[in-house]
N, C-alpha and C positions, 0 to 999 in steps of 0.2 A: 307203779308199785306192783300191779298185777303181772307186768312183764318181767320184773325182777324176780317175783315169786316163781313164775313159770320157768325162768332161766335156770333155776336150781336143778332141773332135770339134766342139764348139760354140765360141761366142765368149766366153761368160761362165760362170764358176762362182761362185755366191753361197753363202757359208757364213755363215748368219745364226742367231744364238742369243744368249741372255743372257750376261752376264759369267760366267766360270768354267767354260764348257763345253769349253774346249780348242781353240777355233777356230784360234788362232795356232799352237799346238803341232802340231796336226794338219797344217796347211798347210806349216809349216816342215819337219816330218819328211818329208812327201810330196815337197816340192820338193828336199830334200837327197837323197832316194833316187833322184830323177830326174836328179841331177847339177847342180841349181841353177836359178836364174832371177833375174829382176829383182824386187827387194823394196823396197817403199816403205811405211814405217811412218808413218802420218798422225797429226797432232794438229790442234787448233783453228786454229793459225796457218796451216796449209796450205789454209784456206778462201779465201785470197787467190789469185785465178786465175793471175796471173803466176808466183807462187811455186810453185803446184801444177804448172804446165806445166814449169817448169825442173826440178823434182824428178822428174817422170815421165821426162823426157828423160834426166836424169842416171842414174836407176835403170836405164833400158834400156841405156844406154851401158856399164854394168858387165858386161853379157853380150853386147853387140853394139857394140864400141867405134867402129865406123865409121858408126853411124847418128846422126842428130840434129844434125849440125853446122849445117846451114842453119836448122833449127828453133830451136836455141839462139841463133843470130844474130838471128833474128826477135824472140825474147823480149828481147834486149838493146837492140834499136833502138827499142823503144817502152816507155813507162812503163806502158801498159795494153795488152799484146798481145792481139790477137783470137785466139781458140782455133782457128778453122778454118784460117787459113793456116799457123799453127805446126804443128798436128796433121797437116795435109795433107803438109807437107814431111817430118815424122817418119814418117808411114805410108808414104810413097813410099820412103823409105830402108829401112824394115822389109821392104817388099815386095821390094825389090831384094836384100835380104840372104838370103832364102829359108830360113834356119835357123829351126827352131821356137823360139819364145820365149814364156815364161810371165811375165806381169807381175802381181805380187801388190800389191794396195792394201789394206794391213792397217789395221784400226780406222777404216773408212770412215764409221762413225757420228759421228766427231768433225768431219766436214766439214758445214758449214752455209752453203752457197753455191749459189745457182741457176746462176751462171756455171760453176762447177766441175761441177755436175751436167750442164750442157749440154755441156761439154767431154768428159766421160766418155761421154755418150750418143753424141756425134760419133765418138769413138774406137771405140766398140763397133760402130756402124753402118757404119763405113768400114774396119774393121780388115782387113788382109790375112789370108789363111788360115793363115799361120805364127804369128800372134799370138793368144794366149789370155790373158784377164784373169781373175784370181781376186780377189774382194772378200770380206774378212772384216768383219763388222759385227754390232752388237747389234740393229739395226733395219733394215728394208728401205730401201734407198736410193731417192731420187726419180729412178729410171731407168725406161725403158720395159720393165719386166720382163714384162708381159703379152705384149707384141709379141715379145720374145725367146723367151718360153716357147712361143708359138704357132708360131714358126718353127723350133722344135727347137734353138735356139741357147743355151739356158739349162739349166744343171745346178744344182740346189738341194740344199744340205745344211742341215737345220734342227735344232733342239734335239732333236727326236725321233730323228733319225739319229745324233746324238752321244751321247745318253744310253745308259748301260749297260743291257742287259737283265738280268734276274735271274741268268741263267747267266754272263754276262760279269762281273757284280759278284762272284759267288761265285768265279769263276776268278781274278779279280784279288786279292780280299781273302784268300782261303784258299790260292790257288796262289802267286801272285807275292809277296804280303805275308806269307804263312805265318802267318795269324792263327788258323786253326782255329775260325772262328765258326759258330754254328748257322745254320740256314736262316732262322730268325726274325730273328736279328741282321743277317744279310746283307740281308734284305728291308727292315729299318729303315734301314740305311745307304744302300741303293739309293734 
C-alpha cells in the first residue's frame, strides 16, 4: 500500500503478476482507502480502439463529470476515431480540472491491440500531473516501460512483491485464520 501511495508521484503504476496473486483486490482496497478513482475492467472486446477510448472517457467521468465532453463527441463523429485528437481533448479537460485522479485499467492483459497500446502510450506521455494510471495485468504490456522507468515515472509491483513472506503466511494462517499450524505446514502452504 505504501508503494502504491509513493507511485502517485509518477505517471504509471504497473501491478504485474500471474492469476491469483491478488492484483485486483490490492488495487481496489487501496483505491477505496484513498476515496475512490476511475476504474475500467477490461476484456477482449475492449481491444477495439473506439470502444476503448469511450470506456476510458466514461470511467474518468465517474470521478470528474465535467471532463471528456468534447472527447466523447469526437468518438461519436467518426467510425474509427483517431486516438490523438480524442485524448488531447480529454487530457486538456483533465489538466483544467486540477483534482488528482487515478485511472485503473484492470486486466490489461486481455487487450490485444497495437492501436490501444499506442493510445495508452500517448495518454501516459502527455498526461497532466494530476492524472495517475494504474495497470493490473498478468504480463507486461507493450508500453514504453523502459523509458518510463528511466524517467522515474514508473512504479512496479511484481509477483515477488505480492507473495507472502514466511512471517506473513504464518501471521495470516495462524493469526487471522486461527489454524495453529506448525512452521513446516506454514512453509508448505507458503
